[in-house]
C-alpha positions as CSV (number, residue, x, y, z in Angstrom):
1,M,0.4,-16.1,6.2
2,D,3.9,-14.9,5.8
3,A,4.1,-11.1,6.2
4,L,5.9,-10.6,2.9
5,E,3.3,-12.6,1.0
6,L,0.5,-10.7,2.6
7,L,2.0,-7.3,1.6
8,K,2.7,-8.6,-1.9
9,Q,-1.0,-9.6,-2.2
10,D,-2.0,-6.1,-1.1
11,H,0.3,-4.6,-3.7
12,A,-1.1,-6.8,-6.4
13,K,-4.7,-6.0,-5.5
14,V,-4.1,-2.3,-5.6
15,K,-2.3,-2.5,-8.9
16,E,-5.3,-4.4,-10.4
17,L,-7.7,-1.8,-9.0
18,L,-5.6,1.0,-10.5
19,E,-5.7,-0.6,-13.9
20,K,-9.5,-1.0,-13.6
21,A,-9.8,2.7,-12.6
22,E,-7.7,3.8,-15.6
23,S,-10.0,1.9,-18.1
24,A,-13.3,2.8,-16.3
25,E,-15.5,5.6,-17.7
26,Q,-15.8,8.8,-15.7
27,G,-18.7,8.6,-13.3
28,K,-20.0,6.1,-10.8
29,E,-17.9,3.1,-11.8
30,R,-14.6,5.0,-11.5
31,T,-15.7,6.7,-8.3
32,A,-16.5,3.3,-6.8
33,I,-13.2,1.9,-7.9
34,F,-11.4,4.9,-6.5
35,E,-13.1,4.4,-3.1
36,K,-11.8,0.8,-3.1
37,I,-8.3,1.9,-4.0
38,K,-8.3,4.6,-1.3
39,T,-9.5,2.1,1.4
40,E,-7.0,-0.5,0.3
41,L,-4.1,1.9,0.3
42,E,-5.0,3.5,3.6
43,T,-5.3,0.1,5.3
44,H,-2.1,-1.1,3.6
45,A,-0.1,2.0,4.6
46,R,-1.5,1.8,8.2
47,I,-0.5,-1.8,8.8
48,E,2.9,-1.3,7.2
49,E,3.6,1.8,9.3
50,N,2.2,0.5,12.6
51,V,3.3,-3.2,12.4
52,F,5.7,-4.1,9.6
53,Y,8.0,-1.1,9.5
54,P,8.6,-0.9,13.3
55,A,9.4,-4.6,13.4
56,V,11.9,-4.5,10.5
57,Q,13.5,-1.2,11.2
58,K,14.9,-2.6,14.5
59,N,17.5,-4.1,12.2
60,E,20.0,-1.3,11.3
61,E,20.4,-2.5,7.7
62,L,16.7,-1.8,7.0
63,K,16.3,1.6,8.7
64,D,17.0,3.7,5.6
65,M,14.7,1.6,3.4
66,V,11.9,2.0,5.9
67,L,12.4,5.7,6.1
68,E,12.2,5.9,2.3
69,S,9.0,3.8,2.2
70,I,7.4,6.1,4.8
71,E,8.2,9.1,2.5
72,E,6.6,7.2,-0.4
73,H,3.5,6.6,1.7
74,K,3.2,10.4,2.4
75,Q,3.2,11.1,-1.3
76,V,0.5,8.5,-1.9
77,K,-1.6,9.8,0.9
78,T,-1.3,13.4,-0.4
79,L,-2.4,12.3,-3.8
80,L,-5.4,10.4,-2.4
81,R,-6.5,13.4,-0.4
82,E,-6.2,15.7,-3.5
83,M,-8.1,13.2,-5.6
84,D,-10.8,12.8,-3.0
85,N,-11.3,16.6,-3.0
86,L,-11.7,16.8,-6.7
87,S,-15.2,17.1,-8.3
88,K,-16.2,13.8,-9.9
89,D,-15.6,15.1,-13.5
90,S,-12.4,17.1,-12.9
91,E,-9.9,17.0,-15.7
92,K,-7.2,16.7,-13.0
93,F,-8.4,13.3,-11.9
94,E,-6.9,11.3,-14.7
95,P,-3.4,12.7,-14.5
96,K,-3.4,12.3,-10.7
97,L,-4.6,8.7,-11.1
98,K,-1.7,8.1,-13.5
99,V,0.8,9.6,-11.0
100,L,-0.8,7.6,-8.1
101,K,-0.4,4.4,-10.2
102,E,3.3,5.2,-10.9
103,N,4.0,5.9,-7.2
104,V,2.3,2.7,-6.0
105,E,4.0,0.6,-8.6
106,H,7.4,2.1,-7.8
107,H,6.8,1.6,-4.1
108,A,5.7,-2.0,-4.5
109,E,8.6,-2.8,-6.8
110,E,11.1,-1.1,-4.5
111,E,9.9,-3.2,-1.6
112,E,9.4,-6.5,-3.4
113,E,12.1,-6.7,-6.0
114,G,14.3,-4.0,-4.5
115,K,16.3,-4.6,-1.4
116,M,13.7,-4.6,1.4
117,F,11.8,-7.9,1.1
118,P,14.8,-10.0,0.1
119,K,16.8,-8.6,3.0
120,V,13.9,-9.1,5.4
121,R,13.6,-12.7,4.1
122,K,17.3,-13.2,5.0
123,L,17.2,-11.5,8.4
124,F,14.0,-13.0,9.7
125,S,13.2,-16.6,10.4
126,A,10.1,-18.2,8.7
127,T,8.4,-18.3,12.1
128,E,9.1,-14.6,12.7
129,L,7.6,-13.8,9.3
130,Q,4.5,-16.0,10.1
131,E,4.0,-14.2,13.4
132,L,4.4,-10.8,11.7
133,G,2.0,-11.9,9.1
134,A,-0.6,-12.8,11.8
135,E,-0.1,-9.3,13.4
136,L,-0.6,-7.7,10.0
137,E,-3.8,-9.7,9.4
138,A,-5.1,-8.8,12.8
139,A,-4.4,-5.1,12.3
140,K,-6.1,-5.3,8.9
141,G,-9.1,-7.1,10.4
142,N,-9.5,-4.3,13.0
143,R,-9.7,-1.7,10.2
144,E,-12.1,-3.7,8.1
145,R,-14.4,-4.3,11.1
146,K,-14.3,-0.5,11.9
147,A,-15.0,0.4,8.3
148,G,-17.8,-2.2,7.9
């Protein structure tokens, strides 16, 4: 699969989970959804940071965009950590979930509709994007095997 399509699918999956979490009742269901969100985001951030960003930032035009995306990842990771440390019925969970959703949506939009993905699509050949996609899938598979 093309690297950009794979990353777009990740973004869509997390957005869907965030919407489910917002509408879920406090308790086990929301906790279970949050755990899925956390796993998805951690895996996504790791493969972007270890595989995708190093490959695309070799291109000077993309360097600043990559640095911005890495900063956005740091914010998301901080929020995830804070949410993970909250008690299950904390009143802070809901507002943090809302901010997490806003950050993730902004990040996905910046990459997909902003300048990064369209620029990557112009600068990389279809073959390069396929190879990068295969690397991303392999990196993702390693994580899922370790987690399983």
